[in-house]
C-alpha positions as CSV (number, residue, x, y, z in Angstrom):
1,X,37.2,77.0,27.1
2,X,37.9,76.0,23.4
3,X,39.3,72.6,22.6
4,X,41.2,71.6,19.5
5,X,40.7,68.3,17.9
6,X,43.5,66.7,15.9
7,X,42.7,63.9,13.6
8,X,44.8,61.9,11.1
9,X,43.2,60.7,7.9
10,X,44.0,60.5,4.2
11,X,43.9,63.8,2.4
12,X,41.3,62.6,-0.1
13,X,38.7,62.2,2.7
14,X,39.2,65.8,3.9
15,X,36.0,67.3,2.4
16,X,33.9,64.4,3.8
17,X,35.5,64.7,7.2
18,X,35.0,68.5,7.4
19,X,31.4,68.2,6.2
20,X,30.6,65.5,8.8
21,X,32.3,67.4,11.6
22,X,30.5,70.7,10.8
23,X,27.1,69.0,10.4
24,X,27.5,67.1,13.7
25,X,26.3,70.3,15.5
26,X,29.4,70.5,17.7
27,X,31.0,73.2,15.6
28,X,29.8,76.7,15.0
29,X,30.9,78.3,11.8
30,X,31.5,82.0,12.3
31,X,33.1,84.2,9.7
32,X,35.0,87.1,11.3
33,X,33.8,90.6,10.5
34,X,37.0,92.3,9.2
35,X,35.2,95.5,8.1
36,X,35.1,97.0,11.6
37,X,38.6,96.0,12.5
38,X,40.5,97.8,9.8
39,X,43.5,99.6,11.2
40,X,45.2,102.1,9.0
41,X,48.9,102.1,9.1
42,X,50.4,105.3,10.5
43,X,53.7,106.4,9.3
44,X,56.6,106.5,11.8
45,X,57.4,109.9,13.1
46,X,60.5,111.5,11.7
47,X,63.6,111.1,13.8
48,X,65.2,114.1,12.3
49,X,65.9,117.3,14.2
50,X,62.9,119.6,13.9
51,X,63.4,122.7,11.8
52,X,63.8,125.9,13.6
53,X,62.4,129.1,12.3
54,X,64.6,131.3,10.1
55,X,67.1,133.2,12.2
56,X,66.9,130.9,15.2
57,X,70.7,130.2,15.2
58,X,71.4,133.9,14.7
59,X,69.3,134.7,17.7
60,X,71.0,132.1,19.9
61,X,74.4,133.4,18.8
62,X,73.5,137.0,19.5
63,X,72.1,136.2,22.9
64,X,75.2,134.2,23.8
65,X,77.5,137.1,22.7
66,X,75.3,139.5,24.6
67,X,75.5,137.5,27.8
68,X,79.2,136.7,27.6
69,X,80.5,139.9,26.1
70,X,83.8,139.5,24.2
71,X,84.0,135.9,22.9
72,X,86.1,133.9,20.5
73,X,85.2,131.2,18.0
74,X,86.4,128.5,20.3
75,X,84.3,129.9,23.2
76,X,81.2,129.7,21.0
77,X,82.0,126.1,19.9
78,X,82.6,125.0,23.5
79,X,79.3,126.5,24.6
80,X,77.5,123.8,22.7
81,X,74.7,126.0,21.3
82,X,73.6,123.3,18.9
83,X,74.9,125.2,15.9
84,X,76.9,123.4,13.2
85,X,80.4,124.6,12.2
86,X,79.3,125.8,8.8
87,X,76.2,127.4,10.1
88,X,78.2,129.2,12.8
89,X,80.6,130.6,10.3
90,X,77.8,131.7,8.0
91,X,75.8,133.3,10.9
92,X,78.9,135.2,12.3
93,X,79.6,136.7,8.8
94,X,75.9,137.5,8.4
95,X,75.7,139.3,11.7
96,X,78.9,141.2,10.9
97,X,77.5,142.3,7.6
98,X,74.3,143.4,9.3
99,X,76.4,145.4,11.8
100,X,75.0,143.6,14.9
101,X,78.4,142.3,15.9
102,X,82.0,143.3,15.2
103,X,85.3,141.5,14.9
104,X,87.9,142.5,17.5
105,X,91.7,142.2,16.8
106,X,93.6,139.9,14.5
107,X,93.2,136.2,13.9
108,X,92.0,134.4,15.9
109,X,89.1,136.9,15.9
110,X,87.0,137.7,18.9
111,X,83.5,139.0,18.6
112,X,81.4,141.4,20.5
113,X,78.1,143.3,20.2
114,X,78.4,146.4,18.1
115,X,77.8,149.7,19.9
116,X,76.5,151.3,16.7
117,X,74.3,149.5,14.2
118,X,74.7,150.0,10.5
119,X,71.6,151.4,8.9
Protein backbone atom coordinates (compact mmCIF):
# COMPACT_ATOMS: atom_id res chain seq x y z
CA UNK A 1 0.00 0.00 0.00
CA UNK A 2 1.36 3.44 -0.90
CA UNK A 3 1.69 6.11 1.74
CA UNK A 4 1.73 9.85 1.31
CA UNK A 5 3.99 12.01 3.42
CA UNK A 6 3.05 15.61 4.05
CA UNK A 7 5.72 18.01 5.26
CA UNK A 8 5.68 21.71 5.96
CA UNK A 9 8.89 23.69 5.31
CA UNK A 10 9.93 27.00 3.76
CA UNK A 11 9.71 27.06 -0.02
CA UNK A 12 13.38 28.02 -0.40
CA UNK A 13 14.39 24.65 1.04
CA UNK A 14 12.25 22.68 -1.42
CA UNK A 15 15.08 21.53 -3.76
CA UNK A 16 17.17 20.36 -0.78
CA UNK A 17 14.25 18.53 0.81
CA UNK A 18 13.33 16.77 -2.42
CA UNK A 19 16.94 15.76 -3.11
CA UNK A 20 17.33 14.41 0.44
CA UNK A 21 14.05 12.55 0.24
CA UNK A 22 14.87 10.95 -3.13
CA UNK A 23 18.42 9.98 -2.15
CA UNK A 24 17.24 8.41 1.10
CA UNK A 25 16.36 5.26 -0.88
CA UNK A 26 12.77 5.20 0.32
CA UNK A 27 11.41 6.64 -2.92
CA UNK A 28 11.55 5.14 -6.38
CA UNK A 29 11.53 7.60 -9.24
CA UNK A 30 9.58 6.16 -12.13
CA UNK A 31 8.63 8.15 -15.15
CA UNK A 32 5.38 6.96 -16.66
CA UNK A 33 5.51 5.69 -20.22
CA UNK A 34 2.90 7.71 -22.02
CA UNK A 35 3.76 6.46 -25.49
CA UNK A 36 1.87 3.20 -25.14
CA UNK A 37 -1.14 4.79 -23.48
CA UNK A 38 -2.12 7.22 -26.22
CA UNK A 39 -5.84 7.11 -26.82
CA UNK A 40 -7.14 8.79 -29.91
CA UNK A 41 -10.34 10.73 -29.51
CA UNK A 42 -13.19 9.29 -31.50
CA UNK A 43 -15.84 11.67 -32.77
CA UNK A 44 -19.31 11.30 -31.35
CA UNK A 45 -21.74 9.47 -33.54
CA UNK A 46 -24.22 11.66 -35.30
CA UNK A 47 -27.61 11.87 -33.68
CA UNK A 48 -29.28 12.83 -36.93
CA UNK A 49 -31.74 10.59 -38.67
CA UNK A 50 -29.90 8.38 -41.10
CA UNK A 51 -30.46 9.11 -44.75
CA UNK A 52 -32.67 6.74 -46.65
CA UNK A 53 -31.94 5.80 -50.22
CA UNK A 54 -33.60 7.88 -52.94
CA UNK A 55 -37.25 6.90 -53.35
CA UNK A 56 -37.61 5.42 -49.86
CA UNK A 57 -40.48 7.77 -48.92
CA UNK A 58 -42.19 7.16 -52.26
CA UNK A 59 -42.00 3.40 -51.76
CA UNK A 60 -43.46 3.72 -48.25
CA UNK A 61 -46.26 5.88 -49.62
CA UNK A 62 -47.02 3.54 -52.52
CA UNK A 63 -47.06 0.51 -50.23
CA UNK A 64 -49.41 2.26 -47.80
CA UNK A 65 -51.81 3.25 -50.61
CA UNK A 66 -51.66 -0.30 -52.02
CA UNK A 67 -52.55 -1.83 -48.65
CA UNK A 68 -55.24 0.69 -47.73
CA UNK A 69 -56.81 1.33 -51.11
CA UNK A 70 -58.57 4.71 -51.36
CA UNK A 71 -56.90 7.12 -48.91
CA UNK A 72 -56.97 10.82 -48.12
CA UNK A 73 -54.17 13.16 -47.13
CA UNK A 74 -55.29 13.06 -43.48
CA UNK A 75 -55.29 9.25 -43.51
CA UNK A 76 -51.68 9.27 -44.71
CA UNK A 77 -50.66 11.83 -42.07
CA UNK A 78 -52.36 9.89 -39.25
CA UNK A 79 -50.64 6.66 -40.35
CA UNK A 80 -47.34 8.15 -39.11
CA UNK A 81 -45.15 6.83 -41.91
CA UNK A 82 -42.31 9.10 -40.85
CA UNK A 83 -42.63 11.35 -43.90
CA UNK A 84 -42.57 15.13 -43.38
CA UNK A 85 -45.44 17.30 -44.68
CA UNK A 86 -43.41 18.92 -47.45
CA UNK A 87 -41.93 15.61 -48.48
CA UNK A 88 -45.35 13.99 -48.51
CA UNK A 89 -46.84 16.67 -50.79
CA UNK A 90 -43.83 16.47 -53.11
CA UNK A 91 -43.96 12.66 -53.30
CA UNK A 92 -47.72 12.59 -53.92
CA UNK A 93 -47.31 15.01 -56.83
CA UNK A 94 -44.31 13.05 -58.12
CA UNK A 95 -46.26 9.76 -58.07
CA UNK A 96 -49.23 11.43 -59.80
CA UNK A 97 -46.93 12.81 -62.53
CA UNK A 98 -45.40 9.33 -63.00
CA UNK A 99 -48.90 7.86 -63.30
CA UNK A 100 -48.51 5.45 -60.38
CA UNK A 101 -51.36 6.97 -58.36
CA UNK A 102 -54.39 9.10 -59.31
CA UNK A 103 -56.41 11.78 -57.54
CA UNK A 104 -60.03 10.92 -56.94
CA UNK A 105 -62.76 13.56 -56.62
CA UNK A 106 -62.61 17.19 -55.58
CA UNK A 107 -60.70 18.76 -52.71
CA UNK A 108 -59.96 17.29 -50.25
CA UNK A 109 -58.47 14.82 -52.69
CA UNK A 110 -58.31 11.11 -52.18
CA UNK A 111 -55.60 8.98 -53.74
CA UNK A 112 -55.55 5.46 -55.11
CA UNK A 113 -53.27 3.26 -57.20
CA UNK A 114 -53.63 3.84 -60.92
CA UNK A 115 -55.06 0.94 -62.93
CA UNK A 116 -53.09 2.01 -66.01
CA UNK A 117 -49.59 3.40 -65.80
CA UNK A 118 -48.43 6.22 -68.03
CA UNK A 119 -45.60 5.22 -70.31
